N, C-alpha and C positions, 0 to 999 in steps of 0.2 A: 154634266148632264146625267141624271139618273134614268135608268130604262123605263121607270114608271111615269115619267113626265110626258104629258100629251104634247104632240108636235104640231098637229094640224092647226093652222091659223084661220081656216075657213071650213065649211061643211063639205066642200067640193074641191079639194086641192087636185091639181094634175098628177102629183106624185108626192110621196114622202121618202125620206132617206132612212127614217126610223119609225117603227110602230111602237110608241111609248106607252100606249094605253088602249083599251078596248075601243074608244071612240075614234082613235086614229085608224084602227083596222076598219071599223065600219064605214069610215069616210072614203076609203078606197076599194071596198069589197063589192062583189057582185053576186047575186044569186045564180045558181047553175041553171042552164037551160033545160036541164033534165028534172022534171017535176017529181021524180021518184026520190029526190033528196030534199024533202021540205025543211026549210029553215037553215040549210047549209049555205055558207058563204065562203068565197075564196078571193084571193088577191093574186093578180099576175105580178111577177117580179122579174127583173133582170139584173145580172151582174155584168158591168162593162169591164172586160179585161184590159182594154186599152187605156182606160181612165183609172188606173190603180185599183182595179176590182171594186169600183163604187157600186153600191147596191141601191136599186130603185124599186120601190113598191108603187106601180103605176095605178092610176085611178081606173079600175077595170070596168066601170060604166062608161066613162068617156073614151077610153082607148080599149076597145074589145079585143084587139089583137096586138101582140108585142110590136110588130112592124110600125103600126100607127103611132105608138108612143115613141119608139126610138127614132123614127124619121123626123118627128116633131121636135123632139127635145135633145137628141144626142147625135145629130147629123151635122157635121162641119161647123160645130161651135166650140169655142175655147180650145182650138188646135185638135179637135177630134176629127177623125176621118169621116168623109161623107158616106151616107147610106144611099147607094145608087138606086135600087129598086127593090120591090118585094121579092122577086125571084132570088136575087143575090142575097138578100137578108135571110131568106129561108134556109140557106145553108147553115145558119147558126144552130139549127136543130139537129144536124148530123155530122158536121165537119169537125175533125180533130183540131183544126186551126181556126175554130170560131172566135169571133170577137166577143160575143155575148153568151152567157149561160142564161137560159130561159126556163121559167117554171110558173107554177101557180100553187 
């Protein structure tokens, strides 16, 4: 697969593993809530260190926070550990022993 090949099979995927073209980015991007940045878009992503550092670009319109995406798609599936609750998940933002790297 060449990096320039589009990956999204629909206009509204839950997530993508690769952003192969501009329309892939646009399909999972969200406008910022701060109106001082007109035209700016961003995509939330996470790296699952338990799952061989798999990278997920989450649909940031559907899943406004990382916890919503991770608990839906990465909790107790395919031998991955369960995500217990949002408070426990939020330690991923500060803990050196975090399961996920989170960003936008």
